[in-house]
PQR file of N, CA, C, O and H, with PARSE charges and radii, in Angstrom:
ATOM      1  N   ASP A   1     -25.612 -39.369 137.671 -0.4000 1.5000
ATOM      2  CA  ASP A   1     -25.381 -40.711 137.209 -0.0000 2.0000
ATOM      3  C   ASP A   1     -23.909 -41.122 137.394  0.5500 1.7000
ATOM      4  O   ASP A   1     -23.591 -42.308 137.313 -0.5500 1.4000
ATOM      5  N   ILE A   2     -23.008 -40.158 137.641 -0.4000 1.5000
ATOM      6  CA  ILE A   2     -21.584 -40.459 137.816 -0.0000 2.0000
ATOM      7  C   ILE A   2     -21.285 -40.612 139.303  0.5500 1.7000
ATOM      8  O   ILE A   2     -21.516 -39.689 140.084 -0.5500 1.4000
ATOM      9  H   ILE A   2     -23.266 -39.194 137.707  0.4000 1.0000
ATOM     10  N   ARG A   3     -20.770 -41.780 139.694 -0.4000 1.5000
ATOM     11  CA  ARG A   3     -20.413 -42.018 141.091 -0.0000 2.0000
ATOM     12  C   ARG A   3     -18.992 -41.574 141.380  0.5500 1.7000
ATOM     13  O   ARG A   3     -18.733 -40.958 142.414 -0.5500 1.4000
ATOM     14  H   ARG A   3     -20.582 -42.530 139.060  0.4000 1.0000
ATOM     15  N   SER A   4     -18.045 -41.885 140.457 -0.4000 1.5000
ATOM     16  CA  SER A   4     -16.655 -41.497 140.708 -0.0000 2.0000
ATOM     17  C   SER A   4     -15.900 -41.349 139.396  0.5500 1.7000
ATOM     18  O   SER A   4     -16.277 -41.907 138.365 -0.5500 1.4000
ATOM     19  H   SER A   4     -18.255 -42.385 139.617  0.4000 1.0000
ATOM     20  N   ILE A   5     -14.819 -40.577 139.473 -0.4000 1.5000
ATOM     21  CA  ILE A   5     -13.891 -40.451 138.348 -0.0000 2.0000
ATOM     22  C   ILE A   5     -12.487 -40.645 138.892  0.5500 1.7000
ATOM     23  O   ILE A   5     -12.200 -40.337 140.049 -0.5500 1.4000
ATOM     24  H   ILE A   5     -14.513 -40.124 140.311  0.4000 1.0000
ATOM     25  N   GLU A   6     -11.614 -41.164 138.030 -0.4000 1.5000
ATOM     26  CA  GLU A   6     -10.249 -41.464 138.448 -0.0000 2.0000
ATOM     27  C   GLU A   6      -9.329 -41.374 137.233  0.5500 1.7000
ATOM     28  O   GLU A   6      -9.617 -41.942 136.179 -0.5500 1.4000
ATOM     29  H   GLU A   6     -11.847 -41.414 137.090  0.4000 1.0000
ATOM     30  N   ARG A   7      -8.234 -40.663 137.391 -0.4000 1.5000
ATOM     31  CA  ARG A   7      -7.253 -40.591 136.307 -0.0000 2.0000
ATOM     32  C   ARG A   7      -6.589 -41.945 136.151  0.5500 1.7000
ATOM     33  O   ARG A   7      -6.332 -42.628 137.142 -0.5500 1.4000
ATOM     34  H   ARG A   7      -8.000 -40.202 138.247  0.4000 1.0000
ATOM     35  N   CYS A   8      -6.308 -42.344 134.907 -0.4000 1.5000
ATOM     36  CA  CYS A   8      -5.657 -43.621 134.644 -0.0000 2.0000
ATOM     37  C   CYS A   8      -4.904 -43.523 133.322  0.5500 1.7000
ATOM     38  O   CYS A   8      -4.886 -42.473 132.679 -0.5500 1.4000
ATOM     39  H   CYS A   8      -6.517 -41.790 134.101  0.4000 1.0000
ATOM     40  N   ARG A   9      -4.294 -44.616 132.933 -0.4000 1.5000
ATOM     41  CA  ARG A   9      -3.605 -44.677 131.636 -0.0000 2.0000
ATOM     42  C   ARG A   9      -4.127 -45.881 130.874  0.5500 1.7000
ATOM     43  O   ARG A   9      -4.450 -46.910 131.468 -0.5500 1.4000
ATOM     44  H   ARG A   9      -4.309 -45.468 133.455  0.4000 1.0000
ATOM     45  N   THR A  10      -4.207 -45.750 129.577 -0.4000 1.5000
ATOM     46  CA  THR A  10      -4.620 -46.871 128.741 -0.0000 2.0000
ATOM     47  C   THR A  10      -3.384 -47.653 128.322  0.5500 1.7000
ATOM     48  O   THR A  10      -2.289 -47.099 128.233 -0.5500 1.4000
ATOM     49  H   THR A  10      -3.945 -44.914 129.095  0.4000 1.0000
ATOM     50  N   GLY A  11      -3.564 -48.917 128.070 -0.4000 1.5000
ATOM     51  CA  GLY A  11      -2.475 -49.741 127.575 -0.0000 2.0000
ATOM     52  C   GLY A  11      -2.303 -49.549 126.079  0.5500 1.7000
ATOM     53  O   GLY A  11      -3.240 -49.142 125.391 -0.5500 1.4000
ATOM     54  H   GLY A  11      -4.455 -49.367 128.143  0.4000 1.0000
ATOM     55  N   TRP A  12      -1.125 -49.837 125.575 -0.4000 1.5000
ATOM     56  CA  TRP A  12      -0.902 -49.628 124.141 -0.0000 2.0000
ATOM     57  C   TRP A  12      -1.750 -50.573 123.311  0.5500 1.7000
ATOM     58  O   TRP A  12      -2.026 -50.280 122.147 -0.5500 1.4000
ATOM     59  H   TRP A  12      -0.364 -50.167 126.134  0.4000 1.0000
ATOM     60  N   LEU A  13      -2.169 -51.692 123.869 -0.4000 1.5000
ATOM     61  CA  LEU A  13      -3.040 -52.620 123.145 -0.0000 2.0000
ATOM     62  C   LEU A  13      -4.469 -52.099 123.013  0.5500 1.7000
ATOM     63  O   LEU A  13      -5.211 -52.523 122.127 -0.5500 1.4000
ATOM     64  H   LEU A  13      -1.945 -51.930 124.814  0.4000 1.0000
ATOM     65  N   ASP A  14      -4.850 -51.177 123.897 -0.4000 1.5000
ATOM     66  CA  ASP A  14      -6.210 -50.634 123.841 -0.0000 2.0000
ATOM     67  C   ASP A  14      -6.442 -49.797 122.592  0.5500 1.7000
ATOM     68  O   ASP A  14      -7.566 -49.740 122.094 -0.5500 1.4000
ATOM     69  H   ASP A  14      -4.248 -50.832 124.616  0.4000 1.0000
ATOM     70  N   GLY A  15      -5.415 -49.152 122.081 -0.4000 1.5000
ATOM     71  CA  GLY A  15      -5.521 -48.389 120.842 -0.0000 2.0000
ATOM     72  C   GLY A  15      -6.307 -47.096 120.975  0.5500 1.7000
ATOM     73  O   GLY A  15      -6.594 -46.632 122.078 -0.5500 1.4000
ATOM     74  H   GLY A  15      -4.501 -49.198 122.486  0.4000 1.0000
ATOM     75  N   TRP A  16      -6.650 -46.522 119.822 -0.4000 1.5000
ATOM     76  CA  TRP A  16      -7.412 -45.282 119.750 -0.0000 2.0000
ATOM     77  C   TRP A  16      -8.776 -45.563 119.161  0.5500 1.7000
ATOM     78  O   TRP A  16      -9.000 -46.604 118.542 -0.5500 1.4000
ATOM     79  H   TRP A  16      -6.416 -46.899 118.925  0.4000 1.0000
ATOM     80  N   GLY A  17      -9.670 -44.641 119.354 -0.4000 1.5000
ATOM     81  CA  GLY A  17     -11.023 -44.789 118.829 -0.0000 2.0000
ATOM     82  C   GLY A  17     -11.954 -45.359 119.890  0.5500 1.7000
ATOM     83  O   GLY A  17     -11.673 -45.282 121.086 -0.5500 1.4000
ATOM     84  H   GLY A  17      -9.489 -43.796 119.857  0.4000 1.0000
ATOM     85  N   ILE A  18     -13.056 -45.928 119.443 -0.4000 1.5000
ATOM     86  CA  ILE A  18     -14.036 -46.518 120.347 -0.0000 2.0000
ATOM     87  C   ILE A  18     -13.769 -48.006 120.410  0.5500 1.7000
ATOM     88  O   ILE A  18     -13.777 -48.695 119.390 -0.5500 1.4000
ATOM     89  H   ILE A  18     -13.285 -45.992 118.471  0.4000 1.0000
ATOM     90  N   ARG A  19     -13.530 -48.500 121.619 -0.4000 1.5000
ATOM     91  CA  ARG A  19     -13.151 -49.904 121.809 -0.0000 2.0000
ATOM     92  C   ARG A  19     -13.918 -50.505 122.979  0.5500 1.7000
ATOM     93  O   ARG A  19     -14.249 -49.810 123.940 -0.5500 1.4000
ATOM     94  H   ARG A  19     -13.523 -47.941 122.448  0.4000 1.0000
ATOM     95  N   SER A  20     -14.195 -51.785 122.892 -0.4000 1.5000
ATOM     96  CA  SER A  20     -14.703 -52.543 124.015 -0.0000 2.0000
ATOM     97  C   SER A  20     -13.493 -53.216 124.658  0.5500 1.7000
ATOM     98  O   SER A  20     -12.769 -53.955 123.991 -0.5500 1.4000
ATOM     99  H   SER A  20     -13.926 -52.349 122.112  0.4000 1.0000
ATOM    100  N   THR A  21     -13.269 -52.963 125.958 -0.4000 1.5000
ATOM    101  CA  THR A  21     -12.110 -53.522 126.648 -0.0000 2.0000
ATOM    102  C   THR A  21     -12.575 -54.318 127.867  0.5500 1.7000
ATOM    103  O   THR A  21     -13.765 -54.339 128.184 -0.5500 1.4000
ATOM    104  H   THR A  21     -13.857 -52.363 126.499  0.4000 1.0000
ATOM    105  N   ARG A  22     -11.638 -54.966 128.541 -0.4000 1.5000
ATOM    106  CA  ARG A  22     -11.977 -55.732 129.745 -0.0000 2.0000
ATOM    107  C   ARG A  22     -12.503 -54.839 130.860  0.5500 1.7000
ATOM    108  O   ARG A  22     -13.171 -55.325 131.772 -0.5500 1.4000
ATOM    109  H   ARG A  22     -10.672 -54.948 128.284  0.4000 1.0000
ATOM    110  N   GLU A  23     -12.212 -53.541 130.803 -0.4000 1.5000
ATOM    111  CA  GLU A  23     -12.694 -52.591 131.813 -0.0000 2.0000
ATOM    112  C   GLU A  23     -13.963 -51.873 131.378  0.5500 1.7000
ATOM    113  O   GLU A  23     -14.426 -50.976 132.084 -0.5500 1.4000
ATOM    114  H   GLU A  23     -11.669 -53.147 130.062  0.4000 1.0000
ATOM    115  N   GLY A  24     -14.525 -52.231 130.267 -0.4000 1.5000
ATOM    116  CA  GLY A  24     -15.693 -51.533 129.734 -0.0000 2.0000
ATOM    117  C   GLY A  24     -15.310 -50.772 128.476  0.5500 1.7000
ATOM    118  O   GLY A  24     -14.242 -50.999 127.909 -0.5500 1.4000
ATOM    119  H   GLY A  24     -14.149 -52.959 129.694  0.4000 1.0000
ATOM    120  N   MET A  25     -16.165 -49.884 128.047 -0.4000 1.5000
ATOM    121  CA  MET A  25     -15.908 -49.138 126.812 -0.0000 2.0000
ATOM    122  C   MET A  25     -14.783 -48.130 127.012  0.5500 1.7000
ATOM    123  O   MET A  25     -14.604 -47.574 128.095 -0.5500 1.4000
ATOM    124  H   MET A  25     -17.033 -49.699 128.508  0.4000 1.0000
ATOM    125  N   LEU A  26     -14.037 -47.915 125.944 -0.4000 1.5000
ATOM    126  CA  LEU A  26     -12.977 -46.914 125.917 -0.0000 2.0000
ATOM    127  C   LEU A  26     -13.242 -45.999 124.740  0.5500 1.7000
ATOM    128  O   LEU A  26     -13.407 -46.454 123.608 -0.5500 1.4000
ATOM    129  H   LEU A  26     -14.183 -48.367 125.064  0.4000 1.0000
ATOM    130  N   TYR A  27     -13.282 -44.715 125.014 -0.4000 1.5000
ATOM    131  CA  TYR A  27     -13.422 -43.687 123.984 -0.0000 2.0000
ATOM    132  C   TYR A  27     -12.118 -42.906 124.013  0.5500 1.7000
ATOM    133  O   TYR A  27     -11.968 -41.972 124.801 -0.5500 1.4000
ATOM    134  H   TYR A  27     -13.148 -44.346 125.934  0.4000 1.0000
ATOM    135  N   ASN A  28     -11.172 -43.286 123.156 -0.4000 1.5000
ATOM    136  CA  ASN A  28      -9.826 -42.726 123.225 -0.0000 2.0000
ATOM    137  C   ASN A  28      -9.575 -41.805 122.037  0.5500 1.7000
ATOM    138  O   ASN A  28      -9.563 -42.238 120.885 -0.5500 1.4000
ATOM    139  H   ASN A  28     -11.294 -44.045 122.516  0.4000 1.0000
ATOM    140  N   MET A  29      -9.374 -40.526 122.342 -0.4000 1.5000
ATOM    141  CA  MET A  29      -9.148 -39.540 121.291 -0.0000 2.0000
ATOM    142  C   MET A  29      -7.685 -39.233 121.062  0.5500 1.7000
ATOM    143  O   MET A  29      -7.293 -38.857 119.957 -0.5500 1.4000
ATOM    144  H   MET A  29      -9.384 -40.174 123.278  0.4000 1.0000
ATOM    145  N   ALA A  30      -6.861 -39.392 122.112 -0.4000 1.5000
ATOM    146  CA  ALA A  30      -5.446 -39.047 121.959 -0.0000 2.0000
ATOM    147  C   ALA A  30      -4.639 -39.613 123.116  0.5500 1.7000
ATOM    148  O   ALA A  30      -5.090 -39.605 124.262 -0.5500 1.4000
ATOM    149  H   ALA A  30      -7.179 -39.697 123.009  0.4000 1.0000
ATOM    150  N   GLY A  31      -3.464 -40.096 122.817 -0.4000 1.5000
ATOM    151  CA  GLY A  31      -2.508 -40.482 123.849 -0.0000 2.0000
ATOM    152  C   GLY A  31      -2.936 -41.639 124.721  0.5500 1.7000
ATOM    153  O   GLY A  31      -3.836 -42.404 124.375 -0.5500 1.4000
ATOM    154  H   GLY A  31      -3.097 -40.103 121.886  0.4000 1.0000
ATOM    155  N   ARG A  32      -2.267 -41.754 125.875 -0.4000 1.5000
ATOM    156  CA  ARG A  32      -2.533 -42.855 126.804 -0.0000 2.0000
ATOM    157  C   ARG A  32      -3.159 -42.384 128.110  0.5500 1.7000
ATOM    158  O   ARG A  32      -3.575 -43.216 128.917 -0.5500 1.4000
ATOM    159  H   ARG A  32      -1.536 -41.133 126.156  0.4000 1.0000
ATOM    160  N   ASP A  33      -3.241 -41.073 128.345 -0.4000 1.5000
ATOM    161  CA  ASP A  33      -3.884 -40.578 129.556 -0.0000 2.0000
ATOM    162  C   ASP A  33      -5.394 -40.681 129.390  0.5500 1.7000
ATOM    163  O   ASP A  33      -5.935 -40.419 128.316 -0.5500 1.4000
ATOM    164  H   ASP A  33      -2.904 -40.397 127.689  0.4000 1.0000
ATOM    165  N   ALA A  34      -6.062 -41.067 130.471 -0.4000 1.5000
ATOM    166  CA  ALA A  34      -7.504 -41.271 130.385 -0.0000 2.0000
ATOM    167  C   ALA A  34      -8.161 -40.987 131.724  0.5500 1.7000
ATOM    168  O   ALA A  34      -7.496 -40.804 132.743 -0.5500 1.4000
ATOM    169  H   ALA A  34      -5.622 -41.280 131.344  0.4000 1.0000
ATOM    170  N   LEU A  35      -9.472 -40.956 131.691 -0.4000 1.5000
ATOM    171  CA  LEU A  35     -10.281 -40.773 132.879 -0.0000 2.0000
ATOM    172  C   LEU A  35     -11.227 -41.965 132.971  0.5500 1.7000
ATOM    173  O   LEU A  35     -11.990 -42.228 132.042 -0.5500 1.4000
ATOM    174  H   LEU A  35     -10.012 -41.105 130.863  0.4000 1.0000
ATOM    175  N   ARG A  36     -11.180 -42.686 134.090 -0.4000 1.5000
ATOM    176  CA  ARG A  36     -12.087 -43.808 134.332 -0.0000 2.0000
ATOM    177  C   ARG A  36     -13.317 -43.262 135.034  0.5500 1.7000
ATOM    178  O   ARG A  36     -13.218 -42.656 136.101 -0.5500 1.4000
ATOM    179  H   ARG A  36     -10.560 -42.472 134.846  0.4000 1.0000
ATOM    180  N   VAL A  37     -14.473 -43.480 134.430 -0.4000 1.5000
ATOM    181  CA  VAL A  37     -15.744 -42.992 134.972 -0.0000 2.0000
ATOM    182  C   VAL A  37     -16.547 -44.201 135.440  0.5500 1.7000
ATOM    183  O   VAL A  37     -16.780 -45.137 134.676 -0.5500 1.4000
ATOM    184  H   VAL A  37     -14.554 -43.972 133.564  0.4000 1.0000
ATOM    185  N   THR A  38     -16.968 -44.169 136.711 -0.4000 1.5000
ATOM    186  CA  THR A  38     -17.819 -45.220 137.255 -0.0000 2.0000
ATOM    187  C   THR A  38     -19.203 -44.639 137.491  0.5500 1.7000
ATOM    188  O   THR A  38     -19.362 -43.629 138.176 -0.5500 1.4000
ATOM    189  H   THR A  38     -16.778 -43.409 137.331  0.4000 1.0000
ATOM    190  N   ARG A  39     -20.197 -45.293 136.913 -0.4000 1.5000
ATOM    191  CA  ARG A  39     -21.574 -44.831 137.070 -0.0000 2.0000
ATOM    192  C   ARG A  39     -22.171 -45.404 138.346  0.5500 1.7000
ATOM    193  O   ARG A  39     -21.617 -46.340 138.924 -0.5500 1.4000
ATOM    194  H   ARG A  39     -20.067 -46.114 136.356  0.4000 1.0000
ATOM    195  N   ARG A  40     -23.280 -44.860 138.783 -0.4000 1.5000
ATOM    196  CA  ARG A  40     -23.930 -45.336 140.012 -0.0000 2.0000
ATOM    197  C   ARG A  40     -24.336 -46.797 139.922  0.5500 1.7000
ATOM    198  O   ARG A  40     -24.364 -47.488 140.940 -0.5500 1.4000
ATOM    199  H   ARG A  40     -23.729 -44.101 138.313  0.4000 1.0000
ATOM    200  N   ASP A  41     -24.651 -47.283 138.728 -0.4000 1.5000
ATOM    201  CA  ASP A  41     -25.044 -48.686 138.570 -0.0000 2.0000
ATOM    202  C   ASP A  41     -23.834 -49.628 138.501  0.5500 1.7000
ATOM    203  O   ASP A  41     -23.996 -50.835 138.324 -0.5500 1.4000
ATOM    204  H   ASP A  41     -24.629 -46.722 137.901  0.4000 1.0000
ATOM    205  N   GLY A  42     -22.612 -49.068 138.642 -0.4000 1.5000
ATOM    206  CA  GLY A  42     -21.399 -49.882 138.660 -0.0000 2.0000
ATOM    207  C   GLY A  42     -20.711 -50.023 137.311  0.5500 1.7000
ATOM    208  O   GLY A  42     -19.562 -50.457 137.244 -0.5500 1.4000
ATOM    209  H   GLY A  42     -22.481 -48.087 138.785  0.4000 1.0000
ATOM    210  N   ARG A  43     -21.402 -49.662 136.240 -0.4000 1.5000
ATOM    211  CA  ARG A  43     -20.754 -49.749 134.924 -0.0000 2.0000
ATOM    212  C   ARG A  43     -19.659 -48.702 134.825  0.5500 1.7000
ATOM    213  O   ARG A  43     -19.766 -47.605 135.373 -0.5500 1.4000
ATOM    214  H   ARG A  43     -22.336 -49.309 136.294  0.4000 1.0000
ATOM    215  N   ARG A  44     -18.592 -49.074 134.102 -0.4000 1.5000
ATOM    216  CA  ARG A  44     -17.449 -48.168 133.963 -0.0000 2.0000
ATOM    217  C   ARG A  44     -17.106 -47.983 132.494  0.5500 1.7000
ATOM    218  O   ARG A  44     -17.367 -48.850 131.660 -0.5500 1.4000
ATOM    219  H   ARG A  44     -18.505 -49.965 133.657  0.4000 1.0000
ATOM    220  N   PHE A  45     -16.515 -46.834 132.201 -0.4000 1.5000
ATOM    221  CA  PHE A  45     -15.948 -46.582 130.882 -0.0000 2.0000
ATOM    222  C   PHE A  45     -14.786 -45.626 131.059  0.5500 1.7000
ATOM    223  O   PHE A  45     -14.661 -44.972 132.094 -0.5500 1.4000
ATOM    224  H   PHE A  45     -16.303 -46.130 132.879  0.4000 1.0000
ATOM    225  N   ARG A  46     -13.938 -45.546 130.048 -0.4000 1.5000
ATOM    226  CA  ARG A  46     -12.797 -44.644 130.089 -0.0000 2.0000
ATOM    227  C   ARG A  46     -12.863 -43.696 128.905  0.5500 1.7000
ATOM    228  O   ARG A  46     -13.308 -44.051 127.814 -0.5500 1.4000
ATOM    229  H   ARG A  46     -14.039 -46.077 129.207  0.4000 1.0000
ATOM    230  N   ILE A  47     -12.397 -42.463 129.161 -0.4000 1.5000
ATOM    231  CA  ILE A  47     -12.307 -41.443 128.121 -0.0000 2.0000
ATOM    232  C   ILE A  47     -10.844 -41.051 128.013  0.5500 1.7000
ATOM    233  O   ILE A  47     -10.274 -40.505 128.958 -0.5500 1.4000
ATOM    234  H   ILE A  47     -12.035 -42.175 130.047  0.4000 1.0000
ATOM    235  N   GLY A  48     -10.233 -41.324 126.872 -0.4000 1.5000
ATOM    236  CA  GLY A  48      -8.845 -40.951 126.642 -0.0000 2.0000
ATOM    237  C   GLY A  48      -8.780 -39.574 126.007  0.5500 1.7000
ATOM    238  O   GLY A  48      -9.525 -39.278 125.073 -0.5500 1.4000
ATOM    239  H   GLY A  48     -10.695 -41.767 126.104  0.4000 1.0000
ATOM    240  N   SER A  49      -7.883 -38.726 126.518 -0.4000 1.5000
ATOM    241  CA  SER A  49      -7.811 -37.353 126.031 -0.0000 2.0000
ATOM    242  C   SER A  49      -6.432 -36.770 126.299  0.5500 1.7000
ATOM    243  O   SER A  49      -5.732 -37.204 127.214 -0.5500 1.4000
ATOM    244  H   SER A  49      -7.278 -38.966 127.277  0.4000 1.0000
ATOM    245  N   ALA A  50      -6.054 -35.799 125.507 -0.4000 1.5000
ATOM    246  CA  ALA A  50      -4.819 -35.057 125.757 -0.0000 2.0000
ATOM    247  C   ALA A  50      -5.007 -34.065 126.899  0.5500 1.7000
ATOM    248  O   ALA A  50      -4.027 -33.525 127.411 -0.5500 1.4000
ATOM    249  H   ALA A  50      -6.623 -35.447 124.764  0.4000 1.0000
ATOM    250  N   ASP A  51      -6.263 -33.813 127.309 -0.4000 1.5000
ATOM    251  CA  ASP A  51      -6.556 -32.857 128.377 -0.0000 2.0000
ATOM    252  C   ASP A  51      -7.419 -33.511 129.457  0.5500 1.7000
ATOM    253  O   ASP A  51      -8.568 -33.118 129.660 -0.5500 1.4000
ATOM    254  H   ASP A  51      -7.059 -34.251 126.892  0.4000 1.0000
ATOM    255  N   VAL A  52      -6.866 -34.502 130.145 -0.4000 1.5000
ATOM    256  CA  VAL A  52      -7.608 -35.196 131.192 -0.0000 2.0000
ATOM    257  C   VAL A  52      -7.942 -34.239 132.341  0.5500 1.7000
ATOM    258  O   VAL A  52      -9.013 -34.347 132.938 -0.5500 1.4000
ATOM    259  H   VAL A  52      -5.933 -34.821 129.981  0.4000 1.0000
ATOM    260  N   ALA A  53      -7.043 -33.310 132.654 -0.4000 1.5000
ATOM    261  CA  ALA A  53      -7.315 -32.337 133.716 -0.0000 2.0000
ATOM    262  C   ALA A  53      -8.565 -31.515 133.379  0.5500 1.7000
ATOM    263  O   ALA A  53      -9.359 -31.207 134.268 -0.5500 1.4000
ATOM    264  H   ALA A  53      -6.173 -33.222 132.169  0.4000 1.0000
ATOM    265  N   GLY A  54      -8.740 -31.168 132.133 -0.4000 1.5000
ATOM    266  CA  GLY A  54      -9.935 -30.436 131.705 -0.0000 2.0000
ATOM    267  C   GLY A  54     -11.198 -31.268 131.887  0.5500 1.7000
ATOM    268  O   GLY A  54     -12.236 -30.742 132.289 -0.5500 1.4000
ATOM    269  H   GLY A  54      -8.095 -31.418 131.411  0.4000 1.0000
ATOM    270  N   LEU A  55     -11.115 -32.566 131.592 -0.4000 1.5000
ATOM    271  CA  LEU A  55     -12.259 -33.452 131.810 -0.0000 2.0000
ATOM    272  C   LEU A  55     -12.618 -33.520 133.291  0.5500 1.7000
ATOM    273  O   LEU A  55     -13.795 -33.504 133.651 -0.5500 1.4000
ATOM    274  H   LEU A  55     -10.272 -32.993 131.265  0.4000 1.0000
ATOM    275  N   VAL A  56     -11.598 -33.597 134.149 -0.4000 1.5000
ATOM    276  CA  VAL A  56     -11.838 -33.633 135.590 -0.0000 2.0000
ATOM    277  C   VAL A  56     -12.559 -32.362 136.032  0.5500 1.7000
ATOM    278  O   VAL A  56     -13.515 -32.429 136.805 -0.5500 1.4000
ATOM    279  H   VAL A  56     -10.642 -33.610 133.856  0.4000 1.0000
ATOM    280  N   ARG A  57     -12.106 -31.209 135.549 -0.4000 1.5000
ATOM    281  CA  ARG A  57     -12.753 -29.934 135.921 -0.0000 2.0000
ATOM    282  C   ARG A  57     -14.225 -29.895 135.512  0.5500 1.7000
ATOM    283  O   ARG A  57     -15.058 -29.337 136.226 -0.5500 1.4000
ATOM    284  H   ARG A  57     -11.329 -31.155 134.922  0.4000 1.0000
ATOM    285  N   VAL A  58     -14.537 -30.486 134.369 -0.4000 1.5000
ATOM    286  CA  VAL A  58     -15.916 -30.474 133.882 -0.0000 2.0000
ATOM    287  C   VAL A  58     -16.782 -31.487 134.628  0.5500 1.7000
ATOM    288  O   VAL A  58     -17.925 -31.187 134.973 -0.5500 1.4000
ATOM    289  H   VAL A  58     -13.860 -30.940 133.790  0.4000 1.0000
ATOM    290  N   LEU A  59     -16.252 -32.677 134.880 -0.4000 1.5000
ATOM    291  CA  LEU A  59     -17.066 -33.743 135.446 -0.0000 2.0000
ATOM    292  C   LEU A  59     -17.156 -33.735 136.974  0.5500 1.7000
ATOM    293  O   LEU A  59     -18.168 -34.163 137.528 -0.5500 1.4000
ATOM    294  H   LEU A  59     -15.323 -32.921 134.600  0.4000 1.0000
ATOM    295  N   GLU A  60     -16.130 -33.264 137.652 -0.4000 1.5000
ATOM    296  CA  GLU A  60     -16.114 -33.318 139.116 -0.0000 2.0000
ATOM    297  C   GLU A  60     -17.341 -32.657 139.762  0.5500 1.7000
ATOM    298  O   GLU A  60     -17.899 -33.221 140.704 -0.5500 1.4000
ATOM    299  H   GLU A  60     -15.308 -32.916 137.202  0.4000 1.0000
ATOM    300  N   PRO A  61     -17.776 -31.492 139.291 -0.5600 1.5000
ATOM    301  CA  PRO A  61     -18.969 -30.877 139.913  0.2800 2.0000
ATOM    302  C   PRO A  61     -20.250 -31.691 139.703  0.5500 1.7000
ATOM    303  O   PRO A  61     -21.246 -31.466 140.391 -0.5500 1.4000
ATOM    304  N   ARG A  62     -20.230 -32.628 138.763 -0.4000 1.5000
ATOM    305  CA  ARG A  62     -21.425 -33.411 138.444 -0.0000 2.0000
ATOM    306  C   ARG A  62     -21.485 -34.754 139.160  0.5500 1.7000
ATOM    307  O   ARG A  62     -22.388 -35.550 138.901 -0.5500 1.4000
ATOM    308  H   ARG A  62     -19.421 -32.811 138.204  0.4000 1.0000
ATOM    309  N   LEU A  63     -20.545 -35.015 140.052 -0.4000 1.5000
ATOM    310  CA  LEU A  63     -20.528 -36.294 140.762 -0.0000 2.0000
ATOM    311  C   LEU A  63     -21.732 -36.424 141.677  0.5500 1.7000
ATOM    312  O   LEU A  63     -22.129 -35.456 142.327 -0.5500 1.4000
ATOM    313  H   LEU A  63     -19.812 -34.369 140.263  0.4000 1.0000
ATOM    314  N   GLN A  64     -22.313 -37.612 141.732 -0.4000 1.5000
ATOM    315  CA  GLN A  64     -23.429 -37.910 142.626 -0.0000 2.0000
ATOM    316  C   GLN A  64     -22.864 -38.408 143.938  0.5500 1.7000
ATOM    317  O   GLN A  64     -22.382 -39.539 144.009 -0.5500 1.4000
ATOM    318  H   GLN A  64     -21.990 -38.398 141.205  0.4000 1.0000
ATOM    319  N   ARG A  65     -22.910 -37.608 144.958 -0.4000 1.5000
ATOM    320  CA  ARG A  65     -22.334 -38.005 146.266 -0.0000 2.0000
ATOM    321  C   ARG A  65     -23.410 -38.348 147.249  0.5500 1.7000
ATOM    322  O   ARG A  65     -23.114 -38.700 148.391 -0.5500 1.4000
ATOM    323  H   ARG A  65     -23.302 -36.690 144.900  0.4000 1.0000
TER
END
């Protein structure tokens, strides 16, 4: 179901927690580093984490190519 992932940063206005933003949902647990996930249907969401590299390692093998 995941088409692509991309490292990004959240804006300070986006805040922490679960938010609806102009880019889709944001699930921000810590800091401003995040991972933008694009699904095959085009919907996007971001996951904010202190360990974005760890998220990439987990999600990259699951990409639908």
